[in-house]
N, CA, C and O of each residue as an XYZ file, in Angstrom:
752
protein
N      19.613      9.720      7.232
C      18.111      9.072      7.539
C      16.923      9.713      6.915
O      16.680     10.830      7.373
N      16.087      9.267      5.945
C      15.037     10.131      5.951
C      14.120      9.846      6.838
O      14.390      9.083      7.765
N      12.577     10.549      6.671
C      11.874     10.749      7.683
C      11.039      9.255      7.893
O      10.751      8.777      8.990
N      10.686      8.559      6.368
C      10.436      7.130      6.317
C      11.029      5.964      7.128
O      10.468      5.171      7.884
N      12.553      6.102      6.697
C      13.296      5.234      7.156
C      13.409      5.688      8.878
O      13.589      4.820      9.732
N      13.307      6.823      9.149
C      13.655      7.035     10.744
C      12.391      6.635     11.289
O      12.555      6.015     12.340
N      10.736      6.814     10.833
C       9.785      5.994     11.026
C       9.889      4.519     11.903
O       9.885      4.287     13.111
N      10.004      3.461     10.444
C      10.528      2.691     10.468
C      11.455      1.803     11.403
O      11.237      0.728     11.962
N      12.868      2.858     11.367
C      13.558      2.345     12.487
C      12.852      2.546     14.047
O      12.826      1.727     14.966
N      12.405      3.654     14.012
C      11.674      3.791     15.693
C      10.755      2.875     15.992
O      10.547      2.725     17.196
N       9.987      2.051     15.059
C       8.992      1.195     15.300
C       9.550     -0.203     15.400
O       9.150     -1.049     16.200
N      10.264     -0.325     14.741
C      10.825     -1.768     14.834
C      12.319     -1.882     15.896
O      12.951     -2.913     16.124
N      12.582     -0.637     16.367
C      13.853     -0.620     17.492
C      13.302     -1.919     18.607
O      13.917     -2.983     18.677
N      12.305     -1.686     19.274
C      11.694     -2.780     20.064
C      11.866     -4.282     19.968
O      12.376     -5.180     20.637
N      11.158     -4.132     18.746
C      11.084     -5.357     18.114
C      12.333     -6.180     17.540
O      12.281     -7.333     17.114
N      13.429     -5.385     17.611
C      14.574     -6.018     17.213
C      15.696     -6.519     18.891
O      16.586     -7.323     19.168
N      14.910     -5.451     19.576
C      15.639     -5.091     20.953
C      16.969     -4.355     21.056
O      17.911     -4.415     21.845
N      16.673     -3.569     19.865
C      17.787     -2.753     19.519
C      19.404     -3.368     19.275
O      20.424     -2.702     19.454
N      19.355     -4.795     18.825
C      20.654     -5.493     18.307
C      21.485     -5.020     17.325
O      21.111     -4.175     16.512
N      22.864     -5.621     17.341
C      23.609     -5.135     16.443
C      23.422     -5.224     15.106
O      23.736     -4.345     14.304
N      22.783     -6.542     14.774
C      22.065     -6.938     13.371
C      21.019     -5.856     13.134
O      21.035     -5.388     11.995
N      20.219     -5.419     13.879
C      19.783     -3.625     13.822
C      20.210     -2.872     13.236
O      20.026     -2.465     12.088
N      21.145     -2.502     14.404
C      21.508     -0.921     13.637
C      22.704     -1.435     12.594
O      23.447     -0.530     12.214
N      22.967     -2.683     12.117
C      24.035     -2.945     10.764
C      22.965     -2.410      9.825
O      23.051     -1.379      9.159
N      21.870     -3.324      9.873
C      20.823     -2.838      8.489
C      20.251     -1.863      8.155
O      20.004     -1.569      6.986
N      19.861     -1.014      9.445
C      19.758      0.121      9.060
C      21.194      1.196      8.479
O      20.874      2.359      8.235
N      22.320      0.915      8.324
C      23.449      1.650      7.889
C      24.232      1.201      6.629
O      24.950      1.788      5.821
N      23.730     -0.301      6.812
C      24.772     -0.656      5.482
C      24.237     -0.392      4.412
O      23.018     -0.413      4.242
N      25.281     -0.041      3.342
C      24.806      0.246      2.083
C      25.070     -0.758      1.100
O      24.829     -0.477     -0.074
N      25.704     -2.321      1.506
C      25.840     -3.075      0.519
C      24.382     -4.115      0.394
O      23.933     -4.950      1.179
N      23.992     -3.731     -0.703
C      22.620     -4.437     -1.300
C      22.673     -5.877     -1.334
O      21.648     -6.557     -1.288
N      24.006     -6.439     -1.425
C      24.032     -7.904     -1.463
C      23.700     -8.428      0.008
O      23.483     -9.613      0.262
N      23.689     -7.599      0.755
C      23.823     -8.106      2.401
C      22.073     -8.180      2.358
O      21.358     -9.167      2.530
N      21.749     -6.997      2.111
C      20.170     -6.496      2.490
C      19.481     -7.732      1.500
O      18.607     -8.428      2.015
N      19.838     -7.962      0.243
C      19.391     -8.973     -0.295
C      19.339    -10.374      0.500
O      18.378    -11.106      0.740
N      20.460    -10.472      0.765
C      20.875    -11.766      1.723
C      19.990    -11.947      2.800
O      19.785    -13.111      3.145
N      19.320    -10.873      3.512
C      18.182    -10.880      4.707
C      17.155    -11.563      4.408
O      16.550    -12.351      5.134
N      16.881    -11.194      3.039
C      15.559    -11.955      2.164
C      15.134    -13.262      1.978
O      14.021    -13.776      1.862
N      16.497    -13.768      1.975
C      16.617    -15.311      1.292
C      17.156    -16.099      2.391
O      16.893    -17.299      2.313
N      17.927    -15.684      3.515
C      18.020    -16.482      4.445
C      17.172    -17.110      5.487
O      16.235    -16.455      5.943
N      17.376    -18.166      5.858
C      16.343    -19.001      6.446
C      16.356    -18.520      8.033
O      17.459    -18.424      8.571
N      15.106    -18.199      8.835
C      15.078    -17.890     10.161
C      15.351    -16.477     10.536
O      15.574    -16.184     11.711
N      15.343    -15.558      9.552
C      15.799    -14.598      9.586
C      14.212    -13.568     10.327
O      13.202    -13.839      9.678
N      14.030    -12.846     11.140
C      13.015    -12.294     11.929
C      12.045    -11.392     10.842
O      12.367    -11.107      9.689
N      11.198    -11.147     11.300
C      10.240    -10.388     10.081
C      10.619     -8.648     10.199
O      10.278     -7.741      9.441
N      11.470     -8.601     11.480
C      11.631     -6.961     11.284
C      12.683     -6.949     10.587
O      12.568     -6.066      9.737
N      14.022     -7.679     10.479
C      15.370     -7.554      9.612
C      14.825     -7.844      8.277
O      15.410     -7.206      7.402
N      13.767     -8.707      7.798
C      13.203     -9.115      6.424
C      12.834     -7.361      6.031
O      13.367     -6.686      5.151
N      11.795     -6.957      6.968
C      11.166     -5.427      6.472
C      12.103     -4.517      6.334
O      12.026     -3.715      5.403
N      13.138     -4.482      7.223
C      14.103     -3.173      6.910
C      14.937     -3.619      5.908
O      15.409     -2.663      5.292
N      15.328     -4.748      5.477
C      16.003     -5.229      4.346
C      15.237     -4.900      3.075
O      15.907     -4.578      2.094
N      13.785     -4.946      2.963
C      13.116     -4.667      1.874
C      12.592     -3.093      1.780
O      12.175     -2.425      0.834
N      12.736     -2.892      2.756
C      12.426     -1.425      2.439
C      13.685     -0.669      1.850
O      13.596      0.311      1.110
N      14.796     -1.211      2.247
C      15.721     -0.165      2.117
C      16.085     -0.300      0.585
O      16.192      0.720     -0.096
N      16.298     -1.707     -0.026
C      16.130     -2.391     -1.045
C      15.176     -1.740     -2.188
O      15.613     -1.247     -3.228
N      13.726     -1.821     -1.808
C      12.781     -0.837     -2.152
C      12.971      0.196     -2.699
O      12.929      0.327     -3.923
N      13.242      1.214     -1.791
C      13.481      2.536     -1.757
C      14.793      2.813     -2.540
O      14.816      3.988     -2.907
N      15.712      2.227     -2.854
C      16.967      2.125     -3.629
C      16.654      1.267     -5.370
O      17.315      1.015     -6.377
N      15.203      1.070     -4.865
C      15.060      1.026     -6.400
C      15.922     -0.631     -6.870
O      16.427     -0.761     -7.985
N      15.949     -1.574     -5.993
C      16.175     -3.225     -5.920
C      15.206     -3.551     -6.200
O      14.303     -3.249     -5.420
N      14.902     -4.214     -7.253
C      13.709     -5.186     -7.829
C      13.719     -6.661     -6.711
O      12.844     -7.528     -6.720
N      14.715     -6.645     -5.971
C      14.607     -8.137     -5.392
C      13.962     -7.949     -4.277
O      13.706     -8.939     -3.592
N      13.521     -6.539     -3.806
C      12.885     -6.497     -2.629
C      11.133     -6.661     -3.003
O      10.349     -6.938     -2.095
N      10.707     -6.477     -4.278
C       9.373     -6.384     -4.858
C       8.738     -7.699     -4.020
O       7.821     -7.195     -3.371
N       8.774     -9.042     -3.737
C       8.186     -9.783     -3.244
C       7.913     -9.665     -1.784
O       6.762     -9.562     -1.360
N       8.891     -9.679     -1.062
C       8.836     -9.056      0.394
C       7.867     -7.954      0.374
O       6.933     -8.076      1.167
N       7.891     -6.897     -0.368
C       7.039     -5.974      0.061
C       5.837     -5.863     -0.463
O       5.066     -4.954     -0.155
N       5.533     -6.909     -1.423
C       4.089     -7.102     -1.630
C       3.376     -7.706     -0.153
O       2.432     -7.206      0.458
N       4.077     -8.818      0.158
C       3.891     -9.458      1.629
C       3.663     -8.788      2.583
O       2.678     -9.064      3.267
N       4.447     -7.771      2.903
C       4.298     -6.489      4.110
C       3.038     -5.749      3.561
O       2.316     -5.179      4.380
N       2.742     -5.719      2.321
C       1.414     -4.880      2.371
C       0.095     -5.285      2.437
O      -0.940     -4.628      2.326
N       0.306     -6.614      2.658
C      -0.844     -7.204      3.062
C      -0.900     -7.798      3.909
O      -1.493     -8.865      4.070
N       0.053     -6.879      4.987
C       0.345     -7.767      6.306
C      -1.146     -6.821      7.287
O      -1.793     -5.808      7.023
N      -1.169     -7.776      8.408
C      -2.435     -7.197      9.144
C      -1.987     -5.798      9.889
O      -2.836     -4.974     10.229
N      -0.690     -5.619     10.097
C      -0.005     -4.519     11.010
C      -0.113     -3.307      9.866
O       0.629     -3.228      8.888
N      -1.166     -2.402     10.184
C      -1.004     -1.083      9.321
C       0.177     -0.468      8.659
O       0.434     -0.152      7.498
N       1.037     -0.386     10.204
C       2.667      0.266     10.056
C       3.256     -0.315      8.884
O       3.814      0.349      8.010
N       3.074     -2.047      8.870
C       4.222     -2.518      8.388
C       3.464     -2.371      6.661
O       4.253     -2.310      5.718
N       2.020     -2.327      6.392
C       1.722     -1.703      5.407
C       2.293     -0.077      4.580
O       2.683      0.226      3.452
N       2.060      0.659      5.893
C       2.250      1.971      5.270
C       3.859      1.659      4.713
O       4.108      2.026      3.565
N       4.834      1.058      5.423
C       6.017      1.130      4.746
C       6.146      0.614      4.046
O       7.089      1.048      3.384
N       5.496     -0.703      3.424
C       5.418     -1.479      2.313
C       5.051     -0.115      1.003
O       5.781      0.527      0.247
N       4.075     -0.129      1.167
C       3.426      0.811      0.257
C       4.380      2.129     -0.293
O       4.395      2.566     -1.444
N       5.094      2.579      0.767
C       6.009      3.790      0.308
C       7.519      3.298     -0.309
O       8.266      4.050     -0.936
N       7.788      1.960     -0.015
C       8.951      1.550     -0.871
C       8.572      1.029     -2.138
O       9.249      1.157     -3.158
N       7.423      0.407     -2.057
C       6.860     -0.221     -3.621
C       6.634      0.902     -4.438
O       6.935      0.890     -5.632
N       6.014      2.078     -3.760
C       6.014      3.037     -4.697
C       7.200      3.794     -5.231
O       7.142      4.399     -6.301
N       8.241      3.754     -4.502
C       9.581      4.470     -4.839
C      10.285      2.806     -5.771
O      11.359      2.869     -6.371
N       9.874      2.143     -5.743
C      10.807      0.672     -6.419
C      10.362      0.781     -7.836
O      11.238      0.330     -8.575
N       9.517      1.132     -8.360
C       8.957      1.329     -9.840
C       9.166      0.296    -10.458
O       9.736      0.380    -11.545
N       8.773     -0.950     -9.955
C       8.651     -1.857    -10.612
C       7.138     -2.044    -11.252
O       6.070     -1.738    -10.722
N       7.365     -2.638    -12.549
C       5.959     -2.767    -13.529
C       5.187     -3.886    -12.705
O       3.961     -3.784    -12.741
N       5.692     -4.890    -12.002
C       4.869     -5.833    -11.250
C       3.788     -5.254    -10.451
O       2.747     -5.893    -10.298
N       3.997     -3.727     -9.763
C       3.599     -3.233     -8.659
C       2.043     -2.829     -8.937
O       1.327     -3.032     -7.956
N       1.508     -2.398     -9.863
C       0.467     -1.893     -9.629
C      -0.734     -3.279    -10.148
O      -1.930     -3.124     -9.903
N      -0.339     -4.304    -10.712
C      -1.182     -5.462    -10.912
C      -1.163     -6.275     -9.174
O      -2.186     -6.814     -8.749
N      -0.095     -6.243     -8.494
C      -0.089     -6.930     -7.354
C      -0.866     -5.778     -6.262
O      -1.296     -6.110     -5.157
N      -0.930     -4.616     -6.725
C      -1.835     -3.623     -5.750
C      -3.428     -4.376     -6.236
O      -4.211     -4.833     -5.403
N      -3.582     -4.379     -7.137
C      -5.103     -4.424     -7.688
C      -5.193     -5.865     -7.236
O      -6.251     -5.937     -6.611
N      -4.751     -6.751     -7.243
C      -5.034     -7.805     -6.947
C      -5.288     -8.042     -5.438
O      -6.165     -8.849     -5.128
N      -4.472     -7.297     -4.322
C      -4.508     -7.222     -3.191
C      -5.786     -6.388     -2.471
O      -6.332     -6.463     -1.370
N      -5.974     -5.560     -3.666
C      -7.227     -4.260     -3.292
C      -8.518     -4.818     -3.345
O      -9.439     -4.420     -2.632
N      -8.644     -6.010     -4.424
C      -9.851     -6.894     -4.733
C     -10.079     -7.657     -4.383
O     -11.212     -8.099     -4.575
N      -9.078     -8.388     -3.567
C      -9.299     -9.807     -2.441
C     -10.252     -9.572     -1.803
O     -10.073     -9.054     -0.701
N     -11.592     -9.858     -2.247
C     -12.607     -9.638     -1.050
C     -12.015    -10.751      0.298
O     -12.550    -10.376      1.341
N     -11.472    -11.467      0.443
C     -10.989    -12.107      1.806
C     -10.252    -11.403      2.384
O     -10.223    -11.516      3.610
N      -9.505    -10.555      1.819
C      -8.566     -9.497      2.437
C      -8.681     -8.011      2.543
O      -7.832     -7.127      2.658
N     -10.373     -7.995      2.448
C     -11.217     -6.241      2.302
C     -10.537     -5.843      3.458
O      -9.860     -4.839      3.236
N     -10.440     -6.363      4.926
C     -10.139     -5.611      6.232
C      -8.376     -5.038      5.900
O      -7.861     -4.175      6.611
N      -7.833     -5.514      5.038
C      -6.315     -5.236      4.926
C      -6.651     -4.245      3.185
O      -5.707     -4.259      2.395
N      -7.407     -3.801      2.932
C      -7.288     -3.253      1.479
C      -6.993     -1.944      1.477
O      -6.596     -1.523      0.391
N      -7.083     -0.958      2.594
C      -7.141      0.302      2.666
C      -5.326      0.782      1.752
O      -5.228      1.533      0.782
N      -4.431      0.237      2.296
C      -2.955      0.792      1.837
C      -3.059      0.630      0.192
O      -2.940      1.568     -0.597
N      -3.370     -1.116     -0.256
C      -3.317     -1.080     -1.617
C      -4.009     -0.255     -2.594
O      -3.600      0.089     -3.703
N      -5.326      0.066     -1.918
C      -5.800      1.143     -2.947
C      -5.648      2.389     -2.901
O      -6.043      3.063     -3.852
N      -4.980      3.053     -1.677
C      -4.064      4.205     -2.005
C      -2.848      4.122     -2.699
O      -2.470      5.035     -3.434
N      -2.039      2.814     -2.470
C      -1.149      2.731     -3.500
C      -1.517      2.743     -4.984
O      -0.896      3.276     -5.905
N      -2.528      2.125     -5.020
C      -3.018      2.337     -6.803
C      -3.389      3.807     -6.765
O      -2.973      4.362     -7.782
N      -4.018      4.620     -5.955
C      -3.966      5.978     -6.795
C      -2.450      6.794     -6.797
O      -2.263      7.592     -7.716
N      -1.591      6.637     -5.985
C      -0.372      6.922     -5.957
C       0.348      6.532     -7.448
O       1.143      7.324     -7.953
N       0.046      5.405     -8.029
C       0.664      4.372     -9.257
C       0.467      5.524     -9.983
O       1.381      6.254    -10.366
N      -0.929      5.737    -10.218
C      -1.763      6.310    -11.323
C      -1.376      5.077    -12.700
O      -0.723      5.292    -13.721
N      -1.870      4.131    -12.374
C      -1.233      2.983    -13.097
C      -2.581      2.663    -14.090
O      -3.667      2.836    -13.538
N      -2.599      2.282    -15.281
C      -3.928      1.179    -15.978
C      -4.846      0.995    -15.024
O      -5.873      1.621    -14.762
N      -4.249     -0.123    -14.446
C      -4.815     -0.862    -13.504
C      -5.468     -0.274    -12.433
O      -6.305     -0.934    -11.816
N      -5.126      1.249    -12.014
C      -5.432      1.724    -10.796
C      -7.214      2.030    -10.952
O      -7.890      1.335    -10.193
N      -7.890      2.870    -11.739
C      -9.307      3.039    -11.897
C     -10.165      1.746    -12.090
O     -10.758      1.466    -11.048
N     -10.389      0.939    -13.043
C     -10.907     -0.405    -12.800
C     -11.024     -0.880    -11.443
O     -12.133     -1.008    -10.923
N      -9.845     -1.176    -10.774
C      -9.859     -1.912     -9.583
C     -10.421     -0.962     -8.262
O     -10.976     -1.480     -7.293
N     -10.206      0.373     -8.377
C     -10.997      1.032     -7.432
C     -12.469      1.090     -7.567
O     -13.296      0.939     -6.668
N     -12.673      1.325     -8.790
C     -14.177      1.144     -9.050
C     -14.451     -0.181     -8.601
O     -15.471     -0.119     -7.915
N     -13.949     -1.556     -8.671
C     -14.396     -2.943     -8.533
C     -14.551     -3.016     -6.768
O     -15.322     -3.698     -6.093
N     -13.532     -2.062     -6.359
C     -13.428     -2.042     -4.799
C     -14.809     -1.391     -4.083
O     -15.558     -1.784     -3.188
N     -14.755     -0.081     -5.021
C     -15.856      0.512     -4.311
C     -17.467     -0.061     -4.540
O     -18.399     -0.144     -3.739
N     -17.375     -0.390     -5.891
C     -18.905     -1.404     -6.161
C     -19.188     -2.303     -4.972
O     -20.304     -2.377     -4.458
N     -18.282     -2.885     -4.619
C     -18.319     -4.147     -3.641
C     -18.744     -3.275     -2.270
O     -19.798     -3.680     -1.780
N     -18.160     -2.224     -1.606
C     -18.105     -1.612     -0.549
C     -19.543     -0.595     -0.667
O     -19.970     -0.333      0.457
N     -20.099     -0.177     -1.428
C     -21.562     -0.138     -1.420
C     -22.812     -0.849     -1.181
O     -23.967     -0.423     -1.208
N     -22.302     -2.161     -0.912
C     -23.457     -2.978     -0.790
C     -23.786     -2.733      0.813
O     -22.994     -2.503      1.726
N     -25.338     -2.870      0.846
C     -25.966     -2.573      1.912
C     -25.380     -3.277      3.282
O     -25.018     -4.453      3.238
N     -25.313     -2.623      4.325
C     -24.567     -3.286      5.640
C     -22.665     -3.537      5.603
O     -21.941     -3.984      6.492
N     -22.348     -3.103      4.369
C     -20.886     -3.212      4.460
C     -20.421     -2.755      5.311
O     -20.968     -1.659      5.440
N     -19.289     -2.959      6.473
C     -18.328     -2.493      7.239
C     -17.094     -1.337      6.654
O     -16.907     -0.344      7.357
N     -16.699     -1.415      6.034
C     -15.530     -1.348      5.381
C     -15.562     -0.029      4.754
O     -15.115      0.310      3.659
N     -16.240      0.730      5.745
C     -16.528      2.184      4.904
C     -15.288      3.171      4.773
O     -15.346      4.218      4.129
N     -14.237      2.756      5.405
C     -13.223      3.638      5.460
C     -12.291      3.020      3.720
O     -11.653      3.834      3.053
N     -12.404      1.733      3.353
C     -11.958      1.264      2.298
C     -12.589      2.324      0.679
O     -12.002      3.007     -0.160
N     -13.784      2.010      0.875
C     -14.828      2.853      0.393
C     -14.582      4.240      0.058
O     -14.770      4.758     -1.043
N     -14.080      4.872      1.259
C     -13.715      6.475      1.171
C     -12.207      6.763      0.617
O     -11.835      7.833      0.136
N     -11.440      5.623      0.778
C     -10.109      5.700     -0.126
C     -10.656      5.504     -1.263
O     -10.544      6.536     -1.926
N     -11.289      4.556     -1.925
C     -11.369      4.507     -3.498
C     -12.104      5.831     -3.854
O     -11.772      6.383     -4.903
N     -13.396      6.584     -2.822
C     -13.770      7.899     -3.834
C     -12.637      8.869     -3.901
O     -12.281      9.491     -4.902
N     -12.203      8.910     -2.902
C     -10.827      9.809     -2.841
C      -9.911      9.671     -4.025
O      -9.488     10.543     -4.783
N      -9.703      8.366     -4.009
C      -8.437      7.968     -5.144
C      -9.029      8.452     -6.667
O      -8.376      8.967     -7.575
N     -10.345      8.147     -6.649
C     -11.355      8.034     -8.076
C     -11.159      9.550     -8.479
O     -10.768     10.077     -9.521
N     -11.524      9.988     -7.420
C     -11.426     11.648     -7.570
C     -10.026     12.329     -7.986
O      -9.966     13.232     -8.820
N      -8.911     11.802     -7.319
C      -7.677     12.390     -8.019
C      -6.909     11.829     -8.972
O      -5.763     12.053     -9.361
N      -8.044     10.787     -9.388
C      -7.346     10.308    -10.824
C      -8.355     10.765    -11.848
O      -8.265     10.527    -13.053
N      -9.089     11.279    -11.407
C      -9.997     11.996    -12.565
C     -10.596     11.363    -13.721
O     -10.953     12.073    -14.661
N     -10.743     10.139    -13.758
C     -11.214      9.420    -14.980
C     -12.441      9.340    -15.069
O     -12.914      8.685    -14.140
N     -13.212      9.736    -15.813
C     -14.440      9.658    -16.560
C     -15.215      8.224    -16.626
O     -16.409      8.030    -16.857
N     -14.451      7.521    -16.425
C     -15.005      5.956    -16.142
C     -15.534      5.717    -14.637
O     -16.017      4.703    -14.131
N     -15.348      6.655    -14.237
C     -15.753      6.415    -12.451
C     -16.887      7.238    -12.109
O     -17.419      7.046    -11.016
N     -17.410      8.272    -13.011
C     -18.705      9.105    -12.778
C     -19.948      7.878    -12.026
O     -20.530      7.946    -10.943
N     -20.000      7.072    -12.853
C     -21.190      6.234    -12.576
C     -21.179      5.876    -10.749
O     -22.079      6.059     -9.929
N     -20.197      5.479    -10.616
C     -19.688      4.646     -8.922
C     -19.996      5.228     -8.470
O     -20.945      4.912     -7.753
N     -19.337      7.134     -8.429
C     -19.165      7.687     -7.743
C     -20.671      8.481     -7.448
O     -20.973      9.000     -6.373
N     -21.343      8.448     -8.409
C     -23.174      9.163     -8.376
C     -23.457      8.169     -7.597
O     -24.480      8.472     -6.981
N     -23.101      7.172     -7.307
C     -23.611      5.604     -6.658
C     -23.514      6.464     -4.883
O     -24.277      6.879     -4.012
N     -22.492      6.379     -5.078
C     -21.567      6.584     -3.877
C     -21.931      7.612     -2.949
O     -21.836      7.571     -1.722
N     -22.577      9.014     -4.044
C     -23.221     10.156     -3.030
C     -24.709      9.197     -2.096
O     -25.440      9.999     -1.513
N     -24.952      8.371     -2.010
C     -26.217      8.205     -1.330
C     -25.808      7.263     -0.186
O     -26.611      6.587      0.459
N     -24.417      7.288      0.009
C     -24.096      7.058      1.409
C     -23.582      8.078      2.483
O     -22.807      8.925      2.040
N     -23.799      8.124      3.454
C     -23.748      9.340      4.317
C     -22.005      9.380      4.642
O     -21.390     10.446      4.651
N     -21.523      8.403      4.832
C     -19.952      8.586      4.891
C     -19.387      9.130      3.969
O     -18.469      9.907      4.231
N     -19.814      8.854      2.445
C     -18.607      9.056      1.293
C     -19.529     10.237      0.583
O     -18.962     10.873     -0.305
N     -20.562     10.499      0.819
C     -21.428     11.418      0.205
C     -20.660     12.928     -0.238
O     -20.449     13.251     -1.407
N     -20.241     13.900      1.172
C     -19.201     14.292      0.575
C     -17.819     14.487     -0.334
O     -17.297     15.408     -0.962
N     -17.528     13.101     -0.046
C     -16.201     12.844     -0.675
C     -16.365     12.655     -2.226
O     -15.549     13.079     -3.045
N     -17.643     11.892     -2.570
C     -18.239     11.480     -3.945
C     -18.633     12.867     -4.410
O     -18.065     13.028     -5.490
N     -19.306     13.892     -4.117
C     -19.317     15.210     -4.240
C     -18.493     15.877     -4.922
O     -18.782     16.610     -5.867
N     -17.223     15.626     -4.405
C     -15.784     16.198     -4.714
C     -14.992     15.701     -5.802
O     -14.358     16.329     -6.650
N     -15.178     14.082     -5.582
C     -14.188     13.549     -6.677
C     -15.282     13.457     -7.984
O     -14.663     13.339     -9.041
N     -16.875     13.483     -8.173
C     -17.672     13.895     -9.169
C     -17.234     15.345    -10.078
O     -17.217     15.576    -11.287
N     -16.937     16.077     -9.007
C     -16.430     17.495     -9.463
C     -15.120     17.297    -10.396
O     -15.084     17.596    -11.590
N     -13.887     16.658     -9.538
C     -12.833     16.676    -11.045
C     -13.129     15.711    -11.782
O     -12.427     15.885    -12.779
N     -13.847     14.612    -11.961
C     -13.840     13.532    -12.702
C     -14.786     14.410    -14.248
O     -14.333     14.225    -15.377
N     -15.845     15.153    -14.077
C     -16.292     16.393    -14.751
C     -17.493     15.866    -15.346
O     -18.213     16.593    -16.031
C-alpha cells in the first residue's frame, strides 16, 4: 500500500466503521468491482472515494467524474486525495475540469487544490486559468490570499512569460510579495 492510499485508508477508517466492505475496497484488484461502487445506489461517500481513488491511481478513466466531484468537496482532505488520483489518472479532460473549478468564483473557497493540480499538470489550460484566478484575488479586501499565493507559486513553477504582468501586480500585496518576486525571477 503506497503512502497516499495509506493516508486515505487511515482517514476513512472511522467513517466506514472499519467494516468488511471498507477492508475489501482497500485490497481488491477487481476494477469492475471498484467501478461498480461508483454507480451503485446508496453507496456511502467513503466507499465511492476509495473506489475512485484506486481506479484513478490505476489509470482507469471511469473514476474521472467522481474524482472531479471530490476535488471540489468542502473537505480539504478529500480534495487532496482526489487531486493526487487525478494527476495519476492522465485523463485529457482533467486540465479543463481543474481550470473550471479553479476559476469558479462561487467556489473560490475550494479553489486551492484545483490551482495546485493545474500547476502539477502543466497543461495548456494551466497558465491562463492561474492568471485569471490571481487577477481576481488581487482585488482589494479579497480574503482568499492562500489561493492567490498558490497561483503565484504555480505561475513561477510554470515559468511562462505571459504571467509577468500579473506577477508584477502581485508584488504590491504584502502576503504575496516574496513569492511574486521569486516567481518573476523564474519567469524571466
